[in-house]
C-alpha positions as CSV (number, residue, x, y, z in Angstrom):
1,M,-89.3,-73.4,5.2
2,L,-89.1,-71.2,7.9
3,S,-89.0,-67.5,7.8
4,R,-88.1,-65.1,10.7
5,L,-88.9,-61.0,11.2
6,L,-88.1,-58.8,14.4
7,S,-91.4,-57.7,16.3
8,A,-91.1,-56.3,19.9
9,S,-94.2,-57.4,22.6
10,L,-95.6,-54.1,25.3
11,R,-94.2,-54.2,28.9
12,G,-95.1,-51.1,30.8
13,L,-94.4,-47.9,28.5
14,D,-91.4,-50.4,26.8
15,A,-91.3,-53.0,24.2
16,E,-89.5,-56.1,24.8
17,A,-87.7,-57.8,21.4
18,V,-90.0,-60.6,20.2
19,D,-89.2,-63.0,17.0
20,V,-91.9,-63.8,14.7
21,E,-91.0,-67.2,13.3
22,V,-92.8,-68.7,10.7
23,D,-92.7,-72.2,9.5
24,L,-94.5,-74.7,7.0
25,S,-93.8,-78.5,6.8
26,R,-95.7,-81.4,5.6
27,G,-97.9,-82.8,7.3
28,L,-102.5,-81.7,7.8
29,P,-103.7,-77.9,6.8
30,S,-103.2,-77.0,10.3
31,W,-102.5,-73.6,12.6
32,N,-100.5,-73.9,15.2
33,M,-99.5,-70.1,17.8
34,V,-96.9,-70.5,20.3
35,G,-95.2,-68.4,23.1
36,L,-97.7,-67.9,25.2
37,P,-100.1,-65.7,23.1
38,E,-102.5,-63.4,24.6
39,A,-106.3,-63.4,22.9
40,A,-105.9,-60.7,20.9
41,V,-102.2,-62.2,19.6
42,R,-103.8,-65.7,18.7
43,E,-107.0,-64.0,16.5
44,A,-104.3,-63.4,14.6
45,R,-105.3,-66.6,12.6
46,D,-108.2,-65.4,10.8
47,R,-107.3,-62.2,10.7
48,V,-104.3,-63.0,8.8
49,R,-106.2,-65.7,7.0
50,A,-108.6,-63.5,5.8
51,A,-106.5,-60.6,4.5
52,L,-104.1,-62.0,2.4
53,L,-106.8,-64.3,0.0
54,N,-108.7,-61.2,-0.2
55,G,-105.7,-59.2,-1.3
56,G,-105.0,-61.9,-4.0
57,F,-102.2,-64.0,-2.3
58,E,-102.8,-68.0,-1.2
59,F,-103.4,-69.2,1.8
60,P,-100.8,-71.9,2.3
61,L,-102.4,-75.3,2.7
62,R,-99.4,-76.5,4.8
63,H,-98.7,-77.2,8.9
64,I,-98.3,-73.4,10.2
65,T,-96.6,-73.0,13.3
66,V,-96.4,-69.4,14.4
67,N,-93.5,-69.2,17.2
68,L,-93.5,-66.0,19.3
69,A,-89.9,-66.2,21.1
70,P,-89.1,-65.9,23.7
71,A,-91.4,-68.2,24.7
72,D,-91.6,-67.9,28.5
73,R,-93.4,-64.1,28.0
74,R,-96.9,-63.4,27.6
75,K,-97.6,-61.5,23.8
76,D,-100.3,-59.3,24.0
77,G,-101.5,-56.1,21.1
78,S,-103.0,-57.1,17.2
79,H,-100.0,-55.2,16.5
80,F,-98.6,-58.7,15.5
81,D,-100.9,-59.3,12.4
82,L,-99.1,-57.3,10.0
83,P,-95.4,-59.2,10.5
84,V,-97.2,-62.4,10.9
85,A,-98.6,-61.6,7.7
86,I,-95.4,-61.2,6.0
87,G,-93.6,-64.0,7.3
88,L,-95.9,-66.4,5.5
89,L,-95.5,-65.0,2.3
90,L,-91.7,-65.4,3.2
91,A,-92.3,-68.7,4.4
92,S,-94.3,-69.8,1.3
93,G,-92.2,-67.8,-1.5
94,Q,-95.0,-65.5,-2.5
95,L,-92.8,-62.9,-1.6
96,T,-89.3,-62.3,-2.5
97,L,-86.9,-59.4,-0.9
98,P,-84.2,-57.5,-3.0
99,E,-80.6,-58.3,-2.1
100,E,-80.4,-54.9,-1.9
101,G,-81.2,-52.4,0.7
102,A,-80.3,-50.8,3.7
103,G,-82.4,-53.0,6.3
104,F,-86.1,-55.0,7.1
105,P,-87.9,-52.5,9.0
106,L,-90.3,-53.2,11.6
107,L,-93.6,-53.9,10.7
108,V,-96.9,-52.9,12.9
109,G,-100.1,-52.9,12.4
110,E,-103.7,-54.9,13.1
111,L,-105.0,-56.2,9.6
112,A,-108.7,-55.9,8.4
113,L,-110.5,-59.0,6.8
114,D,-110.3,-56.9,3.7
115,G,-106.3,-56.2,3.9
116,R,-106.8,-52.7,5.4
117,I,-104.2,-51.7,8.2
118,N,-106.1,-50.6,11.3
119,T,-104.5,-48.6,13.9
120,V,-102.9,-50.1,17.2
121,A,-102.2,-49.1,20.3
122,G,-98.1,-48.5,21.3
123,V,-96.4,-47.3,18.4
124,L,-94.3,-44.6,20.2
125,P,-92.6,-47.5,22.4
126,L,-92.5,-50.0,19.6
127,A,-90.9,-47.2,17.3
128,L,-88.2,-46.4,20.4
129,F,-87.3,-49.7,20.4
130,A,-86.6,-50.0,16.6
131,R,-84.7,-46.8,17.1
132,Q,-82.3,-48.2,20.2
133,R,-82.5,-51.7,17.5
134,G,-80.6,-50.1,15.3
135,L,-83.3,-49.7,12.7
136,H,-83.6,-47.8,10.0
137,A,-87.0,-47.3,9.4
138,I,-91.1,-49.0,10.8
139,I,-94.0,-49.7,8.7
140,V,-97.3,-48.4,10.4
141,P,-101.1,-47.7,10.1
142,Q,-101.8,-44.1,8.7
143,G,-103.3,-43.6,12.0
144,N,-100.6,-44.3,14.1
145,A,-97.6,-42.2,11.4
146,A,-97.5,-38.7,13.4
147,E,-97.3,-41.1,16.2
148,A,-94.7,-42.4,15.1
149,S,-92.8,-40.1,13.9
150,A,-92.4,-38.3,17.2
151,V,-89.2,-40.2,17.5
152,Q,-86.2,-38.5,15.2
153,G,-83.6,-40.8,13.6
154,L,-86.0,-43.5,12.3
155,T,-87.6,-43.5,9.1
156,V,-91.6,-43.6,9.2
157,Y,-93.6,-45.5,6.1
158,A,-97.1,-45.0,6.4
159,A,-99.3,-47.9,4.7
160,A,-103.0,-48.7,4.0
161,H,-103.2,-52.1,3.1
162,L,-101.3,-55.0,2.9
163,L,-100.6,-54.5,-0.7
164,E,-99.1,-51.1,-0.2
165,V,-96.6,-53.2,2.0
166,V,-95.5,-56.1,-0.2
167,R,-95.1,-54.4,-2.8
168,H,-92.8,-52.1,-0.3
169,L,-90.6,-55.0,0.7
170,S,-89.9,-56.2,-2.6
171,G,-88.8,-53.1,-4.2
172,T,-91.7,-52.5,-6.5
173,N,-93.4,-49.6,-5.6
174,R,-92.0,-47.7,-2.1
175,L,-94.0,-45.9,0.1
176,A,-92.9,-42.5,0.6
177,P,-91.6,-41.2,4.3
178,F,-94.3,-39.7,6.1
179,A,-93.6,-35.8,7.3
180,S,-93.5,-35.3,10.5
181,A,-95.5,-32.5,11.6
182,K,-94.2,-30.0,13.3
183,A,-94.7,-29.9,17.5
184,D,-97.1,-27.3,19.0
185,D,-94.8,-24.8,21.0
186,D,-98.1,-22.3,22.1
187,P,-100.8,-23.7,23.8
188,G,-101.8,-22.3,25.4
189,D,-104.7,-20.4,22.9
190,A,-107.5,-23.2,22.9
191,M,-107.3,-23.1,26.8
192,P,-109.8,-21.2,29.2
193,D,-108.6,-18.2,30.1
194,L,-108.8,-17.1,33.7
195,A,-109.4,-13.4,32.3
196,D,-113.1,-15.1,32.6
197,I,-112.9,-15.4,36.7
198,R,-114.7,-12.2,38.4
199,G,-113.4,-11.9,42.2
200,Q,-112.0,-14.9,43.9
201,H,-108.7,-12.8,44.3
202,Q,-107.3,-15.2,47.3
203,A,-107.9,-18.3,45.1
204,R,-106.5,-16.8,41.9
205,R,-103.4,-16.1,43.8
206,A,-102.9,-20.0,45.3
207,L,-103.7,-21.3,41.7
208,E,-100.9,-19.2,40.7
209,I,-98.2,-20.4,43.6
210,A,-99.4,-23.8,43.0
211,A,-98.4,-23.4,39.1
212,A,-95.5,-22.2,39.8
213,G,-94.1,-25.0,42.3
214,G,-96.5,-27.7,41.3
215,H,-98.1,-27.6,44.3
216,H,-101.0,-29.5,45.5
217,L,-104.4,-27.6,45.7
218,L,-107.6,-28.6,47.3
219,L,-110.6,-25.9,46.6
220,I,-113.3,-25.9,49.5
221,G,-116.3,-23.7,48.4
222,S,-120.3,-23.6,47.8
223,P,-121.8,-24.3,45.3
224,G,-121.6,-22.5,41.7
225,V,-118.7,-20.6,43.1
226,G,-116.2,-21.2,40.4
227,K,-114.2,-24.1,41.7
228,S,-114.6,-26.0,38.9
229,M,-113.8,-22.7,36.2
230,L,-110.6,-22.1,38.2
231,A,-109.0,-25.6,38.5
232,S,-109.7,-25.9,34.6
233,R,-107.9,-22.9,33.9
234,L,-104.5,-24.0,35.8
235,P,-103.2,-25.7,32.8
236,G,-103.2,-22.5,31.3
237,I,-100.9,-21.1,33.1
238,L,-98.3,-23.6,32.9
239,P,-95.1,-23.9,31.3
240,P,-94.9,-26.0,27.9
241,L,-94.0,-29.6,28.5
242,T,-89.8,-30.0,27.6
243,P,-89.4,-32.1,25.1
244,A,-88.7,-34.9,27.6
245,Q,-92.1,-34.4,29.5
246,R,-93.4,-34.6,25.7
247,L,-92.4,-38.0,25.1
248,E,-93.4,-39.2,28.3
249,V,-96.4,-38.7,28.1
250,A,-97.0,-39.9,24.1
251,R,-95.3,-42.7,25.7
252,I,-98.4,-43.0,28.4
253,Y,-100.9,-41.9,26.1
254,S,-99.7,-44.2,23.3
255,V,-99.8,-47.8,25.4
256,A,-103.4,-46.4,26.8
257,G,-104.5,-46.7,23.6
258,E,-106.4,-42.8,23.5
259,G,-106.0,-40.8,20.0
260,G,-107.4,-38.3,21.9
261,R,-104.5,-36.2,22.3
262,S,-101.3,-35.1,19.4
263,P,-98.3,-37.2,20.4
264,L,-96.0,-33.5,19.3
265,S,-98.8,-31.5,21.9
266,S,-96.4,-29.1,24.1
267,A,-99.9,-28.5,26.3
268,P,-99.6,-30.4,29.7
269,P,-102.4,-33.0,30.3
270,F,-105.8,-31.9,32.0
271,R,-107.4,-35.6,33.6
272,A,-111.2,-34.9,35.4
273,P,-112.6,-38.3,36.5
274,H,-115.9,-39.0,37.6
275,H,-116.3,-39.9,40.9
276,S,-117.1,-43.3,40.5
277,A,-113.8,-44.2,38.7
278,S,-112.6,-47.7,40.2
279,D,-109.7,-48.1,41.8
280,V,-108.1,-49.4,38.7
281,A,-109.3,-46.6,36.1
282,I,-107.7,-44.3,38.7
283,I,-104.5,-46.2,39.0
284,G,-104.0,-48.6,36.5
285,G,-104.1,-52.1,36.3
286,G,-105.7,-55.1,34.6
287,S,-104.7,-58.3,34.1
288,I,-102.4,-57.0,31.5
289,P,-101.2,-53.7,33.2
290,R,-102.1,-50.1,31.5
291,P,-101.6,-46.5,32.8
292,G,-104.5,-45.2,34.9
293,E,-105.7,-41.9,35.3
294,I,-102.9,-40.8,37.9
295,S,-100.8,-41.7,35.0
296,K,-102.1,-40.5,32.3
297,A,-101.6,-36.7,34.0
298,T,-97.8,-36.9,34.4
299,H,-96.1,-34.0,34.1
300,G,-100.2,-32.4,33.8
301,V,-102.9,-31.8,36.3
302,L,-105.6,-34.5,37.8
303,F,-108.9,-32.5,39.2
304,L,-110.7,-34.5,41.4
305,D,-114.2,-32.5,41.4
306,E,-116.8,-33.3,44.1
307,L,-113.6,-35.0,46.3
308,A,-115.7,-36.1,48.9
309,E,-117.5,-38.5,47.0
310,H,-114.7,-40.3,45.4
311,K,-114.3,-44.0,47.2
312,R,-112.3,-43.7,49.7
313,Q,-110.2,-46.6,49.4
314,V,-109.4,-45.1,45.8
315,L,-108.7,-42.0,47.6
316,D,-106.2,-43.2,50.0
317,M,-104.1,-45.2,47.4
318,L,-103.4,-42.1,46.1
319,R,-101.0,-41.1,48.7
320,Q,-98.3,-42.7,47.9
321,P,-97.7,-42.1,44.6
322,L,-98.5,-38.2,45.3
323,E,-95.1,-39.1,47.4
324,E,-93.1,-40.9,44.7
325,G,-93.9,-39.6,41.5
326,Y,-94.1,-43.1,40.2
327,V,-96.9,-46.2,40.8
328,C,-95.9,-50.4,41.1
329,I,-98.8,-52.2,40.2
330,A,-97.8,-55.5,41.0
331,R,-99.7,-58.7,39.3
332,A,-98.5,-62.7,39.3
333,A,-97.8,-62.7,36.2
334,D,-95.2,-59.2,36.2
335,T,-94.4,-56.2,37.6
336,V,-95.0,-52.5,36.1
337,T,-93.9,-49.0,36.7
338,F,-95.7,-46.2,35.6
339,P,-95.0,-42.6,36.1
340,A,-97.3,-40.5,38.0
341,R,-95.4,-37.0,38.7
342,F,-99.1,-35.2,38.2
343,Q,-100.4,-32.3,40.3
344,L,-103.1,-32.9,42.2
345,V,-106.1,-30.5,42.1
346,A,-109.4,-31.1,43.9
347,A,-112.7,-29.5,44.5
348,M,-115.1,-29.9,47.4
349,N,-118.4,-28.6,48.9
350,P,-117.4,-28.0,53.0
351,C,-120.9,-30.2,53.8
352,V,-123.5,-32.6,52.5
353,C,-125.9,-29.6,51.6
354,G,-122.8,-27.1,50.5
355,Y,-123.6,-24.3,52.5
356,L,-121.4,-24.3,55.6
357,G,-120.4,-20.8,56.0
358,H,-122.3,-19.3,53.2
359,P,-123.0,-15.4,53.9
360,T,-126.8,-15.8,52.6
361,R,-127.9,-18.9,52.7
362,S,-128.0,-21.1,55.9
363,C,-126.7,-25.2,56.5
364,R,-129.8,-27.9,57.0
365,C,-126.7,-30.3,58.0
366,S,-126.2,-31.4,61.4
367,A,-123.0,-31.7,63.3
368,S,-123.2,-35.3,62.5
369,Q,-123.3,-35.3,59.0
370,I,-120.6,-32.6,58.7
371,R,-117.9,-35.0,60.5
372,Q,-118.9,-37.4,58.7
373,Y,-119.0,-36.1,55.5
374,T,-115.4,-34.6,56.1
375,R,-114.4,-38.0,57.3
376,R,-114.7,-39.2,54.2
377,I,-111.0,-37.5,53.6
378,S,-108.4,-39.2,55.2
379,G,-106.4,-36.7,57.7
380,P,-102.8,-38.6,55.8
381,L,-104.3,-37.8,52.3
382,L,-105.8,-33.7,53.4
383,D,-101.7,-33.4,54.7
384,R,-101.0,-33.5,51.3
385,F,-102.6,-30.9,49.8
386,D,-100.3,-27.7,49.8
387,L,-102.6,-25.4,49.7
388,R,-106.0,-25.1,51.1
389,V,-108.4,-21.8,49.8
390,H,-111.6,-22.4,50.8
391,V,-113.5,-20.2,47.8
392,P,-116.5,-17.7,48.5
393,P,-119.8,-17.2,46.8
394,V,-118.7,-13.6,44.5
395,E,-120.7,-10.8,45.2
396,Y,-122.9,-9.2,42.6
397,E,-121.5,-6.1,42.0
398,E,-118.5,-8.0,41.2
399,L,-119.9,-9.6,38.6
400,A,-122.8,-7.0,37.3
401,R,-119.3,-4.8,36.4
402,M,-118.5,-7.4,33.8
403,R,-114.7,-6.8,34.4
404,P,-112.5,-9.2,33.6
405,G,-109.9,-10.6,35.9
406,E,-106.0,-10.5,34.6
407,A,-105.5,-13.0,31.3
408,S,-103.8,-16.1,31.3
409,A,-101.0,-14.8,29.3
410,S,-99.8,-12.3,31.4
411,V,-100.1,-14.9,34.8
412,A,-98.5,-17.5,32.7
413,R,-95.2,-15.3,32.2
414,R,-95.0,-14.8,35.9
415,V,-95.2,-18.6,36.9
416,L,-92.7,-19.1,34.0
417,L,-89.9,-16.6,35.5
418,A,-90.5,-18.7,38.9
419,R,-90.1,-21.9,37.4
420,Q,-87.0,-20.9,35.6
421,R,-85.4,-19.8,38.8
422,Q,-86.6,-23.6,40.3
423,Y,-84.7,-25.3,36.9
424,A,-81.5,-23.5,37.5
425,R,-82.0,-24.2,41.4
426,L,-82.8,-27.7,41.3
427,G,-82.3,-28.9,37.8
428,E,-84.3,-29.1,34.5
429,G,-88.3,-30.3,35.2
430,H,-87.2,-30.1,39.3
431,V,-90.1,-28.1,40.7
432,N,-90.1,-26.6,45.0
433,A,-92.9,-29.0,45.5
434,H,-90.1,-32.0,44.1
435,M,-87.8,-30.9,46.8
436,G,-86.6,-33.3,49.3
437,S,-86.2,-32.9,53.1
438,R,-82.2,-31.8,52.6
439,D,-83.2,-29.4,50.0
440,V,-86.0,-27.3,51.7
441,E,-83.3,-27.2,54.4
442,L,-80.5,-25.7,51.9
443,Y,-83.2,-23.9,49.6
444,A,-85.5,-23.3,51.3
445,R,-84.7,-22.1,55.3
446,P,-86.3,-18.6,56.6
447,D,-84.6,-15.9,58.4
448,A,-84.8,-15.5,61.8
449,D,-88.5,-14.2,62.2
450,G,-89.5,-16.5,59.0
451,L,-88.5,-19.0,61.8
452,K,-89.5,-17.7,65.1
453,L,-93.5,-16.8,63.4
454,L,-93.2,-20.8,61.6
455,D,-92.2,-22.1,65.1
456,E,-95.5,-20.6,66.5
457,A,-97.6,-22.2,64.0
458,M,-96.3,-25.3,64.9
459,R,-96.6,-25.0,68.2
460,R,-99.8,-23.4,68.6
461,F,-101.6,-25.5,65.3
462,S,-99.7,-29.1,66.1
463,L,-98.4,-29.0,62.5
464,S,-97.0,-32.3,61.7
465,A,-93.6,-32.8,60.0
466,R,-94.9,-33.1,56.8
467,S,-96.8,-29.5,57.0
468,Y,-93.8,-28.0,58.1
469,H,-91.5,-29.1,54.8
470,R,-94.8,-28.0,52.6
471,I,-95.5,-24.4,53.8
472,L,-91.8,-24.3,53.7
473,K,-91.6,-25.1,49.8
474,V,-94.6,-22.7,49.5
475,A,-93.2,-20.4,50.8
476,R,-89.9,-21.1,48.5
477,T,-92.4,-20.5,45.5
478,I,-94.0,-17.1,46.7
479,A,-90.5,-15.6,46.9
480,D,-89.8,-17.2,43.5
481,L,-92.6,-15.1,42.3
482,E,-91.3,-12.4,43.8
483,G,-87.8,-12.8,42.4
484,V,-86.3,-12.7,45.8
485,Q,-83.6,-15.1,46.9
486,A,-83.9,-15.4,50.6
487,V,-87.4,-17.0,52.6
488,G,-89.0,-14.1,55.2
489,S,-91.6,-14.1,57.3
490,R,-94.0,-12.6,55.0
491,Q,-93.8,-15.3,52.6
492,V,-93.9,-17.8,55.7
493,A,-97.3,-15.9,56.8
494,E,-98.8,-16.4,53.2
495,A,-97.7,-20.1,52.8
496,L,-99.8,-20.3,56.4
497,Q,-102.8,-19.0,55.2
498,Y,-103.2,-21.7,52.7
499,R,-103.0,-24.3,54.8
500,G,-106.5,-24.1,56.2
501,D,-108.3,-24.2,59.3
502,E,-104.2,-24.7,60.4
503,G,-103.5,-22.0,59.4
504,Q,-106.2,-19.9,60.7
505,S,-106.2,-18.4,63.7
């Protein structure tokens, strides 16, 4: 007796079709699972057997063969438990399906030993796969129902136990469709507010420019000046995610198995890994490739505090994703591409002790220590920061007055207007930081005075071609914030100020 069910296996952010075939034949009782199953799939044998017995079903004392086709692709994930269990019940005749119906749903879930259905990773790509294959419905664990409901045009059923799935499929007691929640279109209320920042007018201005144009930002300053506070408030002034961006971010978090973020959230993600994080944790990878922090920060912010303390190898691996917007992870068995269109914000001290250039405290570092510390950041990586800002200590009088700064809401309105100008010029979702050289020449070429000023800066500070284009991109963003069409010498001059030591006389 043979049963066949459609399932799927994850590959990167997508799902590939897998036929779950269950065959019961004569012979000594045994269980064989073929089709290159990984450990989590092979272990389904013990979970399915216990779940069937504890659910009041008989476990077939036959020669059981479970085939996951196609046989030349590796299968990973515990979500195969539910289709394998239902396949056994169908093959043994313990479950019969009614003739009428709109088609068999996609089954997703991990079985506990008592028959409960536990949540699994990757439900959103599986739900997208079900819709693409023309299936009308999907049955998922209760903890994954909100995630699956983000896919339009698919009926989602949430099940807590194997018995509920059996009764639904047999038609004796149908599950109620899951009512999807509404998207969170106003995420800014729960985020830290810029009004908490006292002083730091240049750093606040740089933060606004970075938010408007999607530029990478480096904050350099002594301990306690507010670098981390500034960085944590960047998501609060970023525009909400578009529906397409929201779905892409939700797919990444679904595959990564992180349940802390709602799949319907429109808030840009904010990731702040510790400086001890490995290259696999930051970039992504593993024997079965999974997204890293740069992918989890897609359409949001990756904040690297204590930048110079991060491993040099890890930092240098960021250079290619920063330029291309994706990361390609190659392994012997497979090659997977993950999106990595993130905005990098970093903070670091000016030296080992942190007080180089401090107005009241003297630096204790030698010249060789300072050189060794700054060399931890390679020149090519440093060149990829559009904005480099020295954050000075806040005067005591500024703190004592307790006068709040401008709130995030008003800054976010200016940022949104600037973004809308960029979307109208470059297309939905494209910002100035993503412009190619041709777009820069077309949309960010300055007037005669601006060209003259930029030419002097290029010669005086020996700027690279990448720096030239990044300065023009920042100048274009400043013009968008001001609502002007042409890039002039004033915008170029301000953009040069944010190149750190390169743009200082």
